[in-house]
C-alpha positions as CSV (number, residue, x, y, z in Angstrom):
1,Y,11.1,68.5,29.7
2,T,14.5,68.2,31.6
3,L,14.9,67.1,35.0
4,S,16.8,68.7,37.6
5,L,19.7,67.5,39.1
6,H,17.7,67.0,42.2
7,D,15.1,65.2,40.6
8,A,17.2,63.2,38.2
9,L,19.2,61.7,41.5
10,P,16.2,59.3,42.8
11,I,15.7,58.3,39.0
12,Y,19.0,57.3,38.4
13,A,19.8,55.7,42.1
14,A,16.5,53.2,41.7
15,L,17.7,52.2,38.1
16,L,21.2,51.7,39.1
17,Y,20.3,49.7,42.3
18,A,17.7,48.3,40.1
19,S,20.9,47.2,37.6
20,M,22.9,46.1,40.5
21,I,20.5,43.9,41.7
22,T,19.3,42.2,38.4
23,S,23.1,41.2,37.7
24,K,23.1,39.5,41.1
25,T,22.5,35.7,41.3
26,D,21.6,35.4,44.9
27,R,18.9,37.6,45.1
28,S,16.8,37.9,48.5
29,D,13.0,38.7,48.0
30,V,13.4,41.7,50.8
31,E,16.1,43.3,48.1
32,L,13.8,42.5,45.4
33,Q,10.7,43.7,47.0
34,T,12.8,46.8,47.4
35,V,14.0,47.5,44.1
36,R,10.4,47.3,43.2
37,R,9.1,49.8,45.5
38,R,11.8,52.0,44.5
39,L,10.9,51.8,40.6
40,E,7.3,52.0,41.4
41,A,7.8,55.0,43.3
42,V,9.8,56.5,40.3
43,M,7.1,55.7,38.1
44,K,4.6,57.3,40.0
45,S,7.0,60.6,40.5
46,H,8.2,60.6,37.0
47,P,5.5,58.7,34.8
48,D,7.2,59.8,31.4
49,D,10.2,58.1,32.1
50,A,10.5,54.7,30.2
51,G,13.6,53.2,32.0
52,A,11.6,53.1,34.9
53,Y,9.1,50.7,33.4
54,I,11.7,49.0,31.2
55,T,14.0,48.4,34.2
56,L,11.1,47.2,36.3
57,S,10.0,44.6,33.1
58,Q,13.3,43.4,33.1
59,L,13.3,42.7,36.5
60,E,10.2,41.0,36.6
61,L,11.3,38.9,33.9
62,S,14.6,38.1,35.0
63,N,12.4,36.5,38.3
64,Q,10.3,34.6,36.0
65,N,7.4,36.5,36.2
66,P,6.5,37.5,32.6
67,S,2.7,38.9,33.7
68,R,4.2,41.2,36.3
69,A,6.5,42.1,33.2
70,I,3.5,42.6,30.8
71,E,1.5,44.7,33.4
72,V,4.3,47.0,34.3
73,L,4.7,47.6,30.3
74,Q,0.9,48.1,29.8
75,K,1.4,51.0,32.2
76,G,4.9,52.4,30.6
77,K,2.2,52.3,27.4
78,T,-0.2,54.1,28.8
79,A,1.6,56.8,30.1
80,L,4.1,57.1,27.2
81,P,1.5,56.0,24.5
82,K,4.7,57.3,21.6
83,S,7.8,55.0,23.4
84,V,8.6,52.7,20.4
85,E,11.1,50.6,22.8
86,I,8.1,50.0,25.4
87,A,6.1,49.0,22.5
88,L,8.5,46.6,21.0
89,L,9.3,45.0,24.7
90,L,5.5,44.5,25.3
91,A,5.3,43.1,22.1
92,D,8.1,40.7,22.4
93,T,6.8,39.6,26.2
94,L,3.2,39.0,24.8
95,V,4.5,36.8,21.9
96,S,7.3,34.8,24.1
97,Q,3.8,34.3,26.2
98,A,2.0,33.1,23.5
99,R,-0.5,35.9,23.6
100,T,-1.1,35.9,20.0
101,D,-3.9,38.4,19.7
102,E,-2.3,40.7,22.4
103,T,0.8,40.3,20.3
104,V,-1.0,41.4,17.1
105,L,-2.2,44.6,18.7
106,A,1.3,45.5,20.2
107,L,2.2,44.9,16.5
108,K,-0.4,47.2,15.3
109,Q,0.6,49.9,17.9
110,L,4.3,49.6,16.3
111,K,3.4,50.3,13.2
112,K,1.1,52.8,13.9
113,L,4.2,54.6,15.8
114,R,6.3,54.1,12.9
115,A,8.7,52.0,14.5
116,P,11.9,51.2,12.2
117,E,11.1,48.3,9.7
118,A,13.5,46.0,11.6
119,Y,11.4,45.6,15.2
120,V,8.3,45.4,13.2
121,K,9.9,42.6,11.0
122,Y,11.2,40.8,14.2
123,V,7.8,40.8,15.7
124,E,6.3,39.5,12.8
125,A,8.7,36.9,12.3
126,R,8.0,36.3,16.4
127,L,4.2,35.4,15.4
128,K,5.7,33.0,12.7
129,L,7.8,31.4,14.8
130,Q,5.0,30.5,17.2
131,N,3.2,29.3,14.3
132,G,5.8,27.1,13.3
133,E,6.5,28.9,10.0
134,Y,10.2,28.8,10.2
135,E,10.9,29.6,6.5
136,A,8.9,32.7,6.9
137,A,10.5,33.6,10.5
138,K,13.9,33.3,8.9
139,D,13.3,35.4,5.8
140,L,11.8,38.3,8.2
141,L,14.6,37.9,10.7
142,E,17.2,37.9,8.1
143,G,15.4,41.4,6.7
144,A,15.5,42.6,10.3
145,R,19.2,42.1,10.3
146,S,19.8,43.6,6.9
147,L,18.4,46.8,8.1
148,E,21.2,47.6,10.7
149,V,19.6,48.7,13.6
150,K,22.3,50.0,16.0
151,N,21.0,47.9,19.5
152,Q,23.0,45.4,20.6
153,Q,20.6,43.6,22.4
154,F,18.3,43.6,19.6
155,S,21.1,42.1,17.4
156,K,21.2,39.3,19.8
157,L,17.6,38.6,19.9
158,V,17.4,38.2,15.9
159,S,20.6,36.1,15.8
160,L,19.1,33.9,18.7
161,H,15.6,33.7,17.1
162,L,17.3,33.0,13.5
163,G,19.4,30.0,15.1
164,H,16.0,28.7,16.4
165,C,14.5,29.1,13.1
166,Y,17.2,27.0,11.3
167,G,17.9,24.3,14.1
168,R,14.1,23.9,13.2
169,M,14.6,23.5,9.5
170,G,17.3,21.0,10.0
171,N,20.0,23.0,9.5
172,L,22.8,23.0,12.3
173,E,25.3,24.4,10.6
174,E,23.7,27.9,10.2
175,Q,22.1,27.3,13.5
176,L,25.5,27.5,15.5
177,E,26.7,30.0,13.2
178,Q,24.0,32.2,14.4
179,Y,24.8,31.3,18.0
180,D,28.5,32.2,17.4
181,R,27.0,35.5,16.2
182,V,25.4,36.4,19.5
183,I,28.4,35.2,21.7
184,E,30.6,37.7,19.3
185,I,28.3,40.6,20.0
186,D,28.4,40.3,23.3
187,P,31.0,37.9,25.0
């Protein structure tokens, strides 16, 4: 399915506007509501556009509204049941909110979708971190990193959580090295 330029322009405009708003530090509620409405309109008119679900979920997360982000990602999962990216973001958001049972289900979905092994290991590691199993989480995260997924955001998250693991295990030197990696990936 390809979009005509006429169909693609509203999607592009909504995503561009959302990215501009999410990058501002002094957002007004009016602007946020406008972005939400525009992205929701894109989701309604183009339910097969993963970018709208992802952008709106990130907007909600940046505004400290993880439960709304989860709702958006669940809608995205329903509309696009084969989207690995939406499934990964949903699992990551669920685990960050300590919604373990739902995260386990999301992990099963990732496996069912045959997501890259790095993503599966990452979510498994997040569950281990949540349970205080830092050594096991470290091993999973190092395994995820070794699989070389070419995604800067993912690489940053892996290094960030590795740093957390090392810190919890008392290895401050390695913790700082991981945090330096995060900065190197995206200065």
